[in-house]
SERO-991814 format. One record per residue: x, y, z of N, C-alpha, C, O in turn. Coordinates in pm, whole numbers, padded with zeros to 5 digits, always signed. Layout:
! residues N
XYZXYZXYZXYZ;...
***
This chain:
! residues 368
+00085-00144+00015+00012+00007+00028+00086+00143-00030+00198+00164+00015;+00048+00211-00099+00176+00382-00105+00074+00444-00023-00037+00394-00040;+00080+00526+00049+00049+00634+00079+00036+00796-00045+00122+00840-00121;-00070+00835-00025-00132+00908-00173-00084+00994-00117+00023+00987-00055;-00205+01162-00136-00157+01281-00131-00272+01352-00034-00353+01268+00005;-00297+01478+00011-00401+01489+00075-00554+01514-00010-00589+01476-00122;-00598+01566+00056-00725+01561+00008-00857+01649+00088-00815+01709+00186;-00979+01663+00068-01112+01684+00137-01209+01564+00128-01210+01489+00031;-01308+01547+00259-01390+01474+00219-01520+01533+00313-01530+01592+00421;-01597+01491+00229-01745+01483+00318-01787+01345+00275-01767+01289+00167;-01859+01294+00403-01910+01229+00423-02021+01139+00352-02034+01019+00332;-02117+01289+00317-02266+01256+00284-02339+01250+00391-02456+01242+00352;-02333+01249+00542-02436+01253+00622-02427+01369+00686-02495+01379+00788;-02354+01472+00652-02318+01623+00706-02268+01677+00648-02195+01624+00563;-02278+01823+00661-02223+01874+00591-02087+01971+00603-02074+02090+00572;-02008+01893+00649-01901+01922+00736-01783+01833+00613-01809+01742+00534;-01652+01906+00641-01540+01923+00499-01403+01865+00537-01303+01934+00519;-01396+01777+00574-01258+01667+00664-01098+01690+00567-01076+01650+00453;-01021+01754+00643-00896+01697+00569-00847+01536+00562-00847+01470+00666;-00817+01494+00469-00811+01355+00449-00689+01315+00360-00654+01384+00264;-00628+01204+00395-00514+01141+00338-00589+01028+00285-00673+00957+00340;-00530+01026+00140-00515+00904+00020-00480+00798-00018-00428+00784-00129;-00503+00688+00074-00386+00603+00044-00424+00447-00106-00499+00350-00105;-00346+00490-00185-00320+00372-00295-00382+00266-00268-00326+00247-00160;-00447+00187-00275-00431+00006-00277-00416-00063-00425-00412+00006-00527;-00412-00172-00427-00427-00276-00556-00576-00163-00643-00586-00095-00745;-00656-00197-00540-00791-00238-00651-00883-00095-00566-01002-00125-00569;-00867+00005-00516-00890+00144-00489-00808+00264-00446-00701+00312-00482;-00897+00293-00359-00876+00402-00224-00869+00361-00130-00944+00263-00124;-00796+00384+00002-00857+00436+00133-00837+00567+00172-00727+00621+00177;-00965+00628+00206-00987+00755+00280-00959+00774+00436-01049+00740+00513;-00830+00832+00490-00824+00842+00633-00812+00976+00684-00758+01067+00622;-00866+00986+00807-00898+01064+00873-00819+01146+00953-00808+01085+01060;-00760+01247+00960-00624+01336+01054-00548+01220+01161-00428+01206+01185;-00665+01144+01214-00618+01091+01331-00551+00917+01294-00496+00844+01376;-00573+00893+01176-00558+00792+01075-00624+00685+01071-00575+00585+01019;-00775+00685+01136-00846+00598+01115-00931+00629+00979-00934+00738+00922;-00997+00518+00941-01029+00462+00801-01157+00490+00801-01231+00434+00882;-01222+00613+00678-01332+00697+00715-01387+00603+00576-01491+00538+00578;-01311+00610+00477-01434+00510+00365-01277+00421+00251-01157+00443+00243;-01365+00330+00193-01267+00270+00087-01367+00259+00021-01482+00228+00053;-01312+00293-00097-01354+00325-00227-01275+00205-00375-01167+00210-00434;-01335+00158-00380-01282+00049-00524-01256+00150-00653-01312+00259-00664;-01145+00084-00769-01189+00177-00864-01290+00172-00909-01350+00279-00924;-01359+00039-00952-01451+00004-01025-01651+00108-00954-01756+00127-01015;-01605+00146-00797-01719+00217-00823-01708+00345-00780-01775+00394-00689;-01580+00428-00875-01534+00599-00862-01591+00618-01007-01595+00553-01112;-01632+00734-00961-01636+00830-01091-01629+00982-01065-01645+01042-00959;-01598+01038-01207-01554+01173-01190-01689+01264-01160-01782+01222-01228;-01717+01355-01095-01842+01432-01040-01825+01558-01096-01929+01624-01107;-01686+01629-01149-01661+01775-01213-01548+01725-01233-01499+01635-01166;-01506+01772-01313-01327+01743-01375-01270+01846-01390-01325+01956-01393;-01136+01822-01404-01055+01937-01347-01054+02089-01376-01049+02119-01495;-01056+02161-01311-01057+02295-01323-00917+02353-01254-00859+02321-01150;-00883+02465-01369-00766+02478-01259-00803+02610-01151-00888+02696-01172;-00722+02600-01043-00790+02687-00934-00899+02628-00832-00916+02668-00716;-00963+02535-00890-01020+02465-00823-01019+02335-00797-01069+02296-00691;-00983+02276-00854-00936+02117-00877-01075+02047-00901-01157+02121-00956;-01128+01891-00864-01217+01826-00926-01267+01749-00813-01203+01735-00709;-01412+01687-00840-01436+01596-00772-01462+01447-00805-01493+01419-00921;-01451+01359-00719-01520+01203-00713-01626+01182-00655-01666+01268-00576;-01690+01083-00673-01807+01089-00614-01825+00901-00684-01784+00859-00792;-01906+00816-00566-01964+00701-00564-02029+00669-00701-02083+00766-00754;-02032+00590-00747-02116+00580-00856-02248+00535-00832-02349+00580-00886;-02244+00450-00755-02410+00472-00626-02413+00587-00513-02352+00575-00407;-02477+00678-00541-02510+00808-00488-02499+00766-00330-02572+00688-00268;-02409+00826-00291-02437+00828-00111-02436+00961-00062-02486+00994+00046;-02360+01063-00165-02376+01212-00101-02209+01215-00059-02154+01310-00003;-02152+01100-00095-02001+01115-00038-01913+01188-00163-01923+01157-00282;-01837+01277-00114-01729+01340-00205-01592+01381-00180-01561+01449-00082;-01483+01328-00294-01358+01413-00240-01284+01476-00346-01270+01459-00467;-01231+01571-00239-01208+01692-00344-01045+01687-00349-00960+01651-00267;-01041+01738-00480-00861+01692-00511-00835+01808-00564-00908+01853-00652;-00701+01891-00508-00641+02016-00574-00501+01957-00636-00414+02041-00659;-00474+01835-00662-00384+01808-00701-00389+01719-00840-00434+01605-00842;-00342+01781-00943-00353+01733-01082-00292+01644-01141-00309+01597-01253;-00188+01613-01029-00161+01460-01061-00199+01282-01015-00199+01167-01058;-00228+01372-00887-00339+01278-00837-00484+01216-00875-00532+01111-00833;-00542+01307-00962-00649+01275-01062-00594+01212-01153-00648+01102-01162;-00500+01226-01236-00453+01169-01293-00428+01054-01319-00460+00993-01420;-00358+01011-01216-00332+00872-01167-00443+00730-01114-00434+00607-01115;-00581+00867-01055-00715+00777-01051-00775+00771-01152-00873+00697-01154;-00742+00838-01260-00826+00806-01364-00791+00715-01473-00871+00676-01558;-00624+00673-01465-00619+00575-01545-00668+00469-01465-00612+00366-01503;-00743+00445-01375-00783+00324-01323-00922+00289-01374-00958+00180-01420;-01012+00424-01356-01107+00401-01384-01178+00349-01562-01137+00357-01678;-01284+00306-01502-01377+00290-01647-01377+00386-01722-01410+00489-01663;-01348+00400-01847-01412+00481-01939-01452+00593-01922-01412+00709-01913;-01601+00495-01920-01732+00625-01896-01722+00689-01773-01808+00776-01761;-01653+00678-01684-01661+00758-01554-01523+00832-01535-01490+00856-01419;-01427+00876-01657-01345+00965-01649-01410+01090-01603-01383+01145-01497;-01513+01139-01706-01542+01230-01711-01665+01280-01665-01750+01223-01733;-01720+01356-01585-01872+01416-01580-01982+01396-01684-02095+01352-01665;-01908+01450-01831-01998+01424-01909-01927+01364-02054-01850+01440-02113;-01951+01239-02108-01915+01178-02207-02053+01094-02292-02144+01011-02280;-01980+01199-02395-02127+01087-02486-02071+01038-02547-01989+01086-02625;-02115+00858-02522-02085+00751-02632-02084+00772-02779-02172+00826-02846;-01962+00717-02822-01954+00771-02962-02014+00626-03053-01931+00557-03112;-02152+00592-03056-02207+00518-03089-02291+00617-03200-02328+00734-03197;-02302+00471-03330-02402+00562-03431-02534+00618-03414-02573+00699-03497;-02626+00578-03292-02756+00634-03272-02695+00781-03209-02730+00886-03263;-02615+00782-03109-02561+00927-03079-02527+01005-03152-02583+01114-03152;-02406+00973-03254-02391+01069-03335-02528+01129-03420-02564+01246-03422;-02577+01042-03472-02760+01066-03544-02798+01187-03433-02802+01304-03468;-02820+01152-03316-02905+01230-03258-02788+01354-03224-02842+01441-03155;-02707+01371-03240-02612+01493-03206-02626+01580-03335-02629+01703-03339;-02633+01480-03455-02710+01591-03622-02797+01652-03633-02816+01757-03695;-02884+01569-03549-03035+01618-03543-03041+01763-03455-03025+01871-03511;-03061+01754-03328-02974+01815-03311-02930+01984-03313-02986+02082-03265;-02781+01967-03404-02735+02025-03425-02836+02108-03564-02833+02227-03598;-02900+02021-03609-03028+02105-03732-03081+02156-03703-03112+02259-03763;-03144+02112-03555-03273+02182-03508-03198+02309-03452-03238+02405-03517;-03122+02340-03375-03060+02470-03326-03023+02543-03449-03062+02659-03460;-02935+02475-03568-02944+02573-03688-03070+02640-03745-03069+02759-03778;-03165+02570-03754-03313+02628-03798-03381+02688-03691-03405+02808-03702;-03419+02627-03584-03487+02725-03490-03413+02812-03401-03428+02933-03421;-03344+02779-03316-03306+02813-03148-03210+02921-03229-03246+03039-03225;-03108+02892-03289-03026+03027-03312-03122+03126-03389-03149+03234-03336;-03179+03091-03526-03284+03244-03589-03371+03281-03480-03399+03400-03463;-03409+03203-03417-03471+03279-03277-03420+03345-03190-03485+03443-03154;-03309+03325-03135-03223+03383-03048-03158+03548-03159-03134+03655-03103;-03144+03532-03281-03103+03644-03345-03215+03770-03364-03200+03891-03373;-03345+03677-03366-03481+03791-03386-03475+03837-03243-03463+03960-03239;-03478+03781-03127-03478+03812-02994-03377+03922-02913-03393+03994-02814;-03249+03894-03019-03117+04007-02967-03182+04138-02971-03166+04218-02879;-03257+04166-03078-03316+04338-03029-03408+04371-02927-03427+04479-02872;-03460+04266-02911-03535+04326-02758-03469+04278-02634-03497+04306-02518;-03385+04207-02677-03310+04190-02527-03205+04294-02456-03189+04323-02337;-03127+04347-02598-03041+04458-02619-03158+04595-02540-03122+04707-02505;-03256+04554-02532-03329+04719-02486-03352+04690-02366-03422+04775-02311;-03307+04563-02273-03314+04530-02173-03202+04547-02076-03209+04534-01954;-03097+04580-02147-02989+04623-02101-02916+04782-02095-02862+04861-02172;-02962+04769-01914-02915+04929-01885-02811+04992-01999-02732+04937-02076;-02846+05142-01974-02733+05249-02082-02628+05241-02020-02527+05250-02090;-02605+05220-01853-02481+05252-01793-02397+05115-01825-02288+05132-01878;-02432+05005-01801-02384+04922-01861-02339+04881-01996-02239+04812-02014;-02442+04940-02121-02405+04957-02250-02248+05046-02268-02149+05019-02336;-02274+05158-02178-02181+05274-02207-02048+05152-02133-01994+05112-02236;-02004+05109-02061-01937+05054-01973-01881+05012-02077-01780+05068-02118;-01946+04883-02153-01915+04783-02263-01866+04851-02330-01768+04793-02377;-01879+04984-02382-01838+05078-02521-01733+05134-02422-01749+05245-02474;-01663+05153-02349-01535+05187-02330-01442+05035-02286-01331+05015-02336;-01487+04963-02214-01405+04836-02230-01351+04835-02399-01232+04822-02427;-01453+04850-02500-01426+04838-02629-01325+04916-02683-01223+04879-02742;-01362+05030-02655-01273+05177-02681-01107+05144-02613-01011+05160-02688;-01088+05109-02498-00958+05046-02443-00913+04951-02472-00797+04937-02434;-00965+04856-02537-00881+04778-02648-00835+04837-02772-00730+04811-02830;-00932+04927-02809-00873+04976-02927-00794+05039-02939-00754+05070-03051;-00743+05079-02834-00643+05180-02843-00492+05114-02804-00378+05160-02790;-00557+04974-02795-00418+04867-02797-00383+04802-02980-00281+04753-03029;-00493+04826-03028-00461+04745-03137-00421+04857-03252-00360+04831-03357;-00464+04979-03213-00467+05132-03297-00413+05216-03243-00437+05232-03123;-00320+05299-03310-00263+05447-03214-00355+05534-03211-00387+05597-03312;-00417+05553-03082-00541+05632-03048-00434+05790-03084-00312+05780-03083;-00481+05882-03104-00411+06026-03129-00542+06142-03049-00661+06116-03031;-00482+06244-03021-00535+06333-02947-00535+06423-03042-00428+06482-03053;-00637+06461-03129-00621+06612-03215-00756+06641-03195-00856+06576-03225;-00742+06763-03133-00893+06864-03074-00933+06888-03214-01021+06822-03268;-00858+06997-03281-00917+07060-03375-00985+06981-03477-01082+07027-03537;-00914+06806-03511-01008+06758-03547-01129+06729-03511-01227+06740-03584;-01131+06679-03363-01247+06630-03347-01336+06728-03315-01455+06699-03327;-01300+06862-03268-01448+06999-03302-01453+06985-03477-01575+06982-03492;-01417+06979-03560-01437+06986-03687-01547+06846-03706-01657+06862-03759;-01507+06728-03663-01629+06619-03667-01737+06643-03587-01848+06598-03618;-01717+06720-03470-01839+06732-03409-01885+06829-03476-01945+06764-03561;-01901+06926-03501-01994+07021-03616-02053+06933-03682-02173+06916-03662;-01985+06856-03777-02083+06789-03868-02181+06696-03788-02304+06685-03794;-02116+06651-03737-02255+06538-03603-02308+06622-03525-02417+06577-03491;-02285+06742-03470-02412+06793-03460-02491+06822-03543-02598+06769-03511;-02506+06905-03677-02585+06912-03761-02659+06773-03813-02781+06767-03807;-02593+06679-03858-02677+06539-03848-02736+06488-03716-02833+06412-03712;-02678+06531-03616-02813+06497-03479-02909+06572-03469-03023+06538-03440;-02866+06695-03496-03044+06822-03501-03124+06721-03610-03228+06671-03566;-03091+06692-03731-03214+06655-03813-03219+06507-03768-03284+06437-03846;-03162+06438-03654-03191+06293-03675-03333+06306-03591-03372+06406-03532;-03395+06186-03602-03509+06198-03499-03507+06123-03394-03614+06083-03346;-03386+06091-03338-03375+06032-03199-03234+06148-03113-03137+06211-03156;-03288+06130-02994-03159+06215-02930-03072+06162-02924-03074+06056-02860;-02942+06210-02989-02808+06114-02950-02678+06172-02889-02684+06295-02890;-02583+06133-02847-02498+06233-02811-02371+06146-02823-02318+06081-02733;-02336+06156-02948-02203+06058-02950-02086+06077-02948-02059+06161-03034;-01945+06024-02864-01859+06073-02842-01698+06016-02921-01654+05903-02899;-01642+06095-02995-01568+06039-03098-01391+05991-03043-01340+06041-02943;-01340+05915-03106-01249+05896-03072-01193+05859-03192-01254+05786-03271;-01031+05921-03223-00958+05936-03345-00840+05806-03322-00783+05775-03217;-00828+05756-03433-00719+05663-03450-00646+05721-03556-00704+05780-03647;-00528+05708-03551-00411+05694-03650-00386+05602-03683-00327+05524-03608;-00428+05559-03850-00376+05396-03942-00423+05426-04068-00494+05526-04082;-00396+05362-04155-00447+05397-04277-00542+05320-04330-00562+05319-04452;-00616+05245-04241-00770+05174-04247-00864+05301-04283-00878+05412-04231;-00920+05239-04391-01030+05334-04401-01141+05266-04330-01187+05155-04356;-01192+05386-04194-01316+05308-04176-01368+05384-04020-01295+05468-03967;-01473+05351-03970-01553+05466-03887-01668+05339-03869-01723+05272-03957;-01684+05331-03714-01762+05254-03639-01826+05293-03548-01804+05403-03497;-01927+05207-03504-02004+05253-03399-01960+05175-03292-01928+05060-03323;-01948+05208-03166-01935+05116-03007-02048+05176-02953-02101+05288-02953;-02081+04993-02875-02164+05053-02757-02183+05180-02669-02080+05244-02648;-02306+05231-02610-02279+05375-02527-02266+05507-02602-02227+05617-02564;-02317+05455-02739-02296+05588-02851-02182+05634-02865-02178+05757-02875;-02043+05556-02872-01950+05607-02911-01866+05596-03030-01889+05487-03081;-01774+05665-03100-01807+05605-03259-01634+05648-03262-01591+05758-03226;-01552+05534-03313-01453+05542-03365-01408+05609-03520-01473+05591-03623;-01314+05670-03513-01312+05742-03638-01140+05737-03701-01058+05819-03661;-01102+05626-03808-00955+05613-03828-00961+05735-03919-01051+05800-03973;-00802+05740-03912-00762+05857-03999-00776+05842-04175-00837+05913-04255;-00721+05764-04187-00718+05628-04337-00884+05685-04358-00889+05780-04437;-00986+05652-04313-01120+05718-04399-01119+05843-04400-01150+05883-04513;-01094+05944-04312-01090+06082-04349-00992+06114-04482-01036+06145-04592;-00865+06103-04451-00761+06088-04565-00866+06036-04695-00907+06144-04736;-00913+05960-04758-00930+05950-04851-01096+05968-04910-01151+05923-05011;-01133+06034-04822-01275+06129-04846-01258+06234-04962-01148+06287-04978;-01344+06260-05028-01341+06387-05142-01378+06511-05111-01326+06619-05139;-01503+06478-05032-01548+06640-04986-01638+06594-04818-01664+06486-04765;-01660+06727-04781-01761+06732-04652-01875+06618-04653-01895+06549-04553;-01943+06603-04766-02064+06515-04792-02015+06381-04754-02080+06314-04673;-01909+06338-04804-01878+06194-04819-01886+06166-04659-01953+06072-04617;-01815+06251-04571-01757+06223-04424-01917+06220-04391-01960+06113-04350;-02002+06320-04404-02129+06311-04326-02253+06194-04387-02345+06154-04315;-02236+06158-04506-02268+06054-04529-02259+05944-04447-02355+05886-04396;-02143+05916-04435-02060+05783-04358-02098+05786-04240-02156+05693-04184;-02057+05936-04168-02145+05915-03990-02321+05921-03983-02391+05913-03881;-02357+05934-04098-02486+05913-04096-02553+05838-04052-02645+05856-03972;-02505+05716-04113-02489+05574-04153-02469+05515-04034-02539+05426-03988;-02376+05562-03985-02314+05487-03842-02395+05571-03731-02377+05527-03617;-02488+05690-03740-02557+05701-03634-02689+05626-03659-02754+05625-03554;-02749+05566-03753-02813+05492-03770-02823+05391-03702-02929+05340-03666;-02670+05336-03670-02680+05195-03603-02658+05277-03452-02723+05217-03366;-02619+05343-03420-02619+05416-03247-02765+05417-03233-02800+05373-03123;-02866+05455-03313-02960+05481-03289-03045+05407-03271-03141+05449-03207;-03047+05275-03316-03074+05118-03324-03037+05026-03198-03104+04940-03140;-02917+05072-03178-02808+05031-03088-02771+04898-03176-02763+04799-03103;-02755+04877-03277-02684+04761-03352-02602+04683-03319-02605+04560-03323;-02470+04802-03259-02345+04718-03217-02349+04648-03063-02276+04554-03032;-02457+04717-02963-02482+04588-02862-02578+04481-02915-02578+04384-02839;-02637+04469-02989-02720+04385-02985-02668+04250-03119-02698+04130-03127;-02574+04345-03213-02505+04242-03288-02350+04171-03196-02288+04071-03233;-02308+04275-03042-02231+04178-02974-02323+04070-02902-02292+03951-02910;-02414+04102-02846-02544+03988-02794-02525+03884-02884-02485+03778-02837;-02549+03892-03027-02580+03827-03123-02454+03716-03113-02475+03595-03097;-02285+03788-03129-02185+03755-03200-02136+03632-02996-02084+03521-02987;-02163+03684-02934-02125+03652-02765-02165+03525-02708-02105+03428-02660;-02328+03567-02737-02430+03456-02708-02480+03509-02565-02479+03630-02543;-02519+03428-02477-02633+03400-02408-02536+03455-02242-02559+03528-02145;-02431+03370-02287-02343+03441-02111-02343+03552-02116-02402+03606-02022;-02287+03637-02214-02269+03780-02206-02408+03825-02178-02414+03874-02066;-02531+03824-02246-02637+03881-02183-02680+03870-02026-02697+03973-01961;-02694+03765-01979-02678+03791-01858-02594+03859-01738-02632+03908-01631;-02479+03847-01789-02414+03992-01706-02464+04121-01713-02497+04208-01633;-02457+04104-01864-02499+04297-01897-02628+04322-01842-02644+04440-01812;-02736+04238-01815-02867+04280-01763-02870+04287-01651-02956+04356-01597;-02770+04212-01575-02781+04176-01465-02693+04332-01367-02712+04391-01261;-02611+04340-01463-02523+04463-01448-02435+04410-01394-02428+04464-01284;-02329+04306-01405-02254+04201-01331-02111+04300-01378-02013+04333-01312;-02152+04331-01536-02014+04369-01562-01894+04248-01682-01780+04254-01728;-02012+04151-01687-01947+04045-01773-01953+04007-01928-02035+03935-01985;-01836+04081-01982-01886+04071-02106-01814+03935-02206-01791+03938-02327;-01795+03848-02134-01725+03723-02200-01641+03732-02254-01648+03697-02371;-01528+03776-02208-01389+03803-02282-01315+03914-02319-01274+03946-02430;-01301+03981-02186-01315+04156-02240-01177+04179-02365-01172+04272-02445;-01084+04076-02353-00962+04122-02467-01023+04077-02600-00948+04094-02696;-01195+03999-02638-01181+04002-02754-01310+04087-02820-01375+04076-02924;-01313+04173-02709-01455+04287-02709-01410+04375-02815-01485+04384-02912;-01338+04420-02815-01291+04521-02951-01307+04471-03092-01365+04522-03188;-01239+04351-03079-01247+04248-03186-01382+04198-03221-01405+04237-03336;-01465+04139-03182-01624+04111-03178-01677+04262-03247-01746+04266-03349;-01639+04365-03182-01729+04507-03204-01689+04557-03343-01764+04608-03426;-01561+04535-03353-01523+04623-03452-01470+04589-03589-01411+04648-03680;-01535+04421-03556-01523+04363-03734-01643+04308-03746-01641+04221-03832;-01784+04328-03679-01916+04271-03706-01943+04292-03838-01896+04383-03906;-02029+04194-03879-02063+04229-04004-02212+04227-03969-02259+04123-03921;-02306+04356-03992-02429+04364-03980-02533+04305-04085-02515+04317-04207;-02626+04249-04037-02728+04209-04126-02764+04314-04238-02764+04437-04226;-02801+04223-04372-02837+04269-04453-02956+04414-04404-02941+04534-04427;-03064+04348-04338-03176+04426-04234-03128+04535-04205-03182+04639-04245;-03018+04536-04130-02916+04595-04022-02893+04751-04126-02938+04865-04116;-02813+04693-04207-02726+04774-04286-02865+04873-04366-02876+04995-04350;-02973+04779-04463-03046+04920-04499-03107+04943-04441-03209+04971-04503;-03128+04959-04283-03244+04996-04211-03121+05142-04156-03150+05259-04132;-02970+05065-04150-02897+05290-04076-02871+05318-04232-02787+05407-04248;-02930+05255-04368-02890+05325-04433-03015+05432-04491-02991+05539-04548;-03141+05382-04466-03267+05463-04464-03246+05568-04368-03279+05681-04406;-03191+05556-04237-03165+05679-04125-03080+05750-04158-03062+05847-04084;-02992+05734-04280-02875+05790-04358-02949+05868-04398-02947+05979-04344;-03063+05835-04530-03096+05940-04622-03216+06013-04543-03250+06114-04605;-03281+05996-04438-03390+06062-04424-03284+06191-04328-03310+06311-04328;-03201+06147-04276-03113+06260-04165-03019+06366-04283-02970+06477-04264;-03020+06294-04386-02880+06388-04442-02978+06495-04513-02953+06614-04530;-03125+06410-04561-03189+06512-04624-03242+06623-04554-03284+06722-04612;-03240+06611-04448-03291+06721-04348-03203+06772-04321-03227+06880-04266;-03066+06740-04336-02998+06836-04248-02925+06928-04406-02829+07004-04402;-02991+06897-04509-02929+06991-04612-02810+06910-04677-02728+06980-04737;-02783+06736-04675-02660+06704-04725-02731+06635-04863-02853+06646-04873;-02669+06575-04951-02709+06483-05074-02685+06338-05010-02618+06321-04908;-02749+06236-05084-02745+06132-05039-02641+06017-05110-02586+05913-05073;-02644+06071-05190-02545+05975-05326-02411+05980-05281-02343+05906-05352;-02311+06064-05151-02197+06050-05163-02128+05895-05111-02026+05835-05144;-02251+05865-05003-02233+05761-04927-02258+05635-05047-02325+05554-04982;-02246+05596-05140-02303+05510-05234-02171+05547-05311-02148+05444-05374;-02091+05620-05337-01987+05709-05399-01868+05679-05336-01761+05680-05398;-01877+05647-05193-01796+05608-05107-01741+05492-05103-01621+05473-05085;-01842+05391-05121-01849+05253-05084-01807+05184-05255-01732+05088-05274;-01860+05246-05335-01762+05213-05493-01624+05238-05461-01546+05143-05472;-01572+05376-05412-01451+05414-05446-01373+05351-05375-01276+05300-05430;-01398+05330-05192-01323+05236-05140-01296+05084-05216-01181+05041-05225;-01408+05013-05268-01431+04916-05295-01312+04876-05428-01244+04773-05436;-01313+04990-05520-01255+04991-05636-01081+05025-05592-00999+04987-05676;-01038+05078-05492-00925+05083-05455-00807+04979-05407-00684+04971-05415;-00942+04885-05341-00848+04727-05309-00849+04669-05420-00944+04641-05493;-00681+04642-05438-00643+04526-05534-00751+04430-05519-00815+04441-05414;-00798+04305-05629-00843+04207-05629-00790+04105-05513-00850+04064-05414;-00677+04081-05552-00582+03980-05505-00576+03993-05350-00534+03898-05283;-00616+04104-05295-00552+04108-05204-00726+04186-05106-00704+04237-04996;-00826+04186-05141-00935+04244-05131-00945+04193-04952-00926+04273-04860;-00977+04047-04932-01031+03979-04828-00920+04013-04684-00957+04042-04570;-00809+04002-04723-00673+04085-04624-00701+04204-04577-00734+04234-04463;-00680+04307-04715-00690+04415-04705-00829+04518-04618-00827+04630-04567;-00931+04420-04634-01061+04508-04606-01079+04407-04455-01182+04421-04391;-01001+04334-04421-01016+04295-04293-01112+04391-04198-01218+04365-04141;-01030+04518-04204-01069+04600-04088-01118+04737-04120-01105+04839-04053;-01199+04711-04282-01194+04844-04367-01324+04849-04353-01359+04766-04269;-01443+04926-04412-01575+04985-04421-01630+04901-04488-01750+04892-04465;-01562+04786-04615-01602+04731-04665-01646+04605-04600-01737+04535-04643;-01563+04577-04477-01582+04429-04396-01702+04469-04305-01799+04396-04289;-01689+04578-04255-01787+04614-04140-01917+04658-04176-02018+04664-04106;-01897+04697-04329-02018+04777-04396-02073+04723-04523-02096+04810-04607;-02102+04584-04564-02045+04519-04704-02176+04582-04804-02299+04588-04806;-02054+04626-04884-02098+04703-05026-02154+04644-05127-02102+04628-05238;-02309+04593-05077-02381+04536-05168-02424+04602-05285-02453+04720-05267;-02438+04546-05433-02540+04605-05518-02679+04684-05464-02717+04801-05475;-02723+04595-05417-02811+04657-05387-02833+04805-05292-02907+04900-05318;-02739+04785-05173-02736+04886-05125-02690+05045-05201-02736+05158-05187;-02605+05004-05264-02534+05168-05390-02632+05147-05461-02634+05262-05502;-02766+05073-05542-02847+05125-05612-02925+05166-05498-02874+05274-05470;-03004+05150-05427-03068+05201-05350-03014+05387-05325-03078+05474-05384;-02932+05413-05262-02866+05530-05226-02773+05579-05336-02684+05661-05316;-02801+05524-05455-02721+05604-05542-02853+05661-05657-02829+05711-05767;-02983+05641-05603-03093+05681-05695-03182+05767-05609-03295+05802-05641;-03108+05804-05474-03187+05849-05392-03214+05999-05403-03325+06053-05394;-03103+06056-05422-03063+06212-05407-03115+06252-05537-03094+06183-05637;-03201+06390-05539-03234+06468-05676-03079+06526-05708-02985+06545-05631;-03091+06549-05866-02966+06607-05879-02967+06749-05891-02885+06794-05971;-03045+06838-05827-03078+06941-05833-03051+06975-05684-03089+07089-05657;-02999+06911-05586-03010+06895-05448-02898+07011-05432-02797+07002-05502;-02911+07123-05339-02802+07182-05304-02717+07174-05148-02763+07197-05036;-02597+07140-05181-02541+07077-05055-02442+07244-05028-02370+07304-05108;-02472+07273-04908-02437+07319-04808-02358+07272-04670-02396+07237-04558;-02164+07295-04769-02109+07216-04656-02077+07333-04508-02073+07455-04527;-02059+07282-04389-02020+07317-04268-01925+07395-04243-01926+07502-04182;-01794+07310-04319-01654+07354-04305-01604+07411-04443-01634+07368-04554;-01523+07512-04413-01449+07590-04500-01387+07532-04579-01414+07412-04568;-01307+07552-04665-01240+07405-04757-01092+07406-04678-01020+07308-04659;-01071+07525-04643-00905+07461-04556-00916+07386-04401-00840+07313-04336;-01059+07447-04379-01125+07310-04242-01141+07179-04323-01126+07077-04256;-01168+07162-04451-01183+07014-04434-01039+06956-04475-01029+06833-04470;-00938+07023-04510-00823+06977-04542-00753+06970-04427-00643+06915-04414;-00825+07034-04329-00734+06986-04179-00759+06879-04116-00689+06825-04030;-00912+06830-04177-00979+06699-04133-00886+06646-04245-00767+06645-04213;-00906+06618-04325-00853+06533-04368-00666+06503-04354-00593+06414-04398;-00647+06601-04287-00510+06537-04190-00499+06502-04074-00394+06491-04011;-00642+06475-04025-00640+06463-03863-00501+06344-03838-00452+06251-03902;-00484+06392-03744-00424+06255-03629-00256+06301-03665-00172+06240-03599;-00208+06401-03763-00106+06387-03808+00017+06478-03732+00139+06462-03737;-00049+06562-03675+00007+06648-03566-00072+06613-03460-00116+06710-03398;-00103+06511-03420-00144+06514-03309-00038+06436-03213+00071+06395-03254;-00094+06422-03061-00013+06346-03005-00104+06227-02903-00221+06209-02870;-00007+06182-02886-00079+06040-02827-00153+06100-02714-00141+06212-02665;-00249+05982-02673-00296+06039-02525-00172+05974-02386-00094+05878-02387;-00193+06038-02323-00121+06027-02217-00126+05873-02126-00059+05859-02024;
***
């Protein structure tokens, strides 16, 4: 007989947890108390894993016949030694037998989930998003923004921020919802602008650099305000990260289902066709009321797509406007045929101000 290791034991009769020593013999384990007395004898054939190994927590063994007893292990090497002696089906708390019926059953379940439950969750996510407190949505947006700071060079350019804010104020005043967008600038050649939860908007200097006029900027920002008004980033995050994130957000626990992945989830999010068209419709209405043309949004979609070489489109557009806002023919057709040719565009920025905006982040300082 070989002395094993320390563990904790519950006898199933009381809630008391005892420190014990496990001793290995040929057929199983002896569980001895602090005074050396034998508390239980567990043959390997009678043991199963109740809770699999988890770092920092350990694992739990129980008798196959439910007696209420438990042995709690905190040494992975001891668990591995015991597991080698157990019947295969008792080595994990949940094992699916590899049989033809089980495989067929899993296949059917997967098909049902794909056809029924996943679409239902997708449709319900819009309603779920409105259950999330605004305070938690803002906190999620702040987490995403801080993660973006680690992926891209954030810049402090008050002059450029004020110019963008002037355009946004004109658009917000023309919109049918009260919004208070916060602008965050990033120095990168990537042509993108997108909305984060909590009414935050990330604008890349590469986007400003490739625009031809203020109207192109206003058209893209109006589209993003549409996503903001309908809380699309939050809804998309819920769909991408699943129910585990939903509970934490609604309960206010701040559980975002993997903080390090929040930014990536949000700024590479591909919204559905319906959400894109809905944001376009918001932009059309807002641009017209604000005195801007609508067609520049379609022009921008076409020009960005044309600027990416065919062989590099998948790679180059990973973080581009085309990735997060697919430039479908339908969207271009709708946007391109909306605004009358006689529409008079009245810019908010003087020519020199627009030139300065295109140079955003060029002379800026990095945030402290």
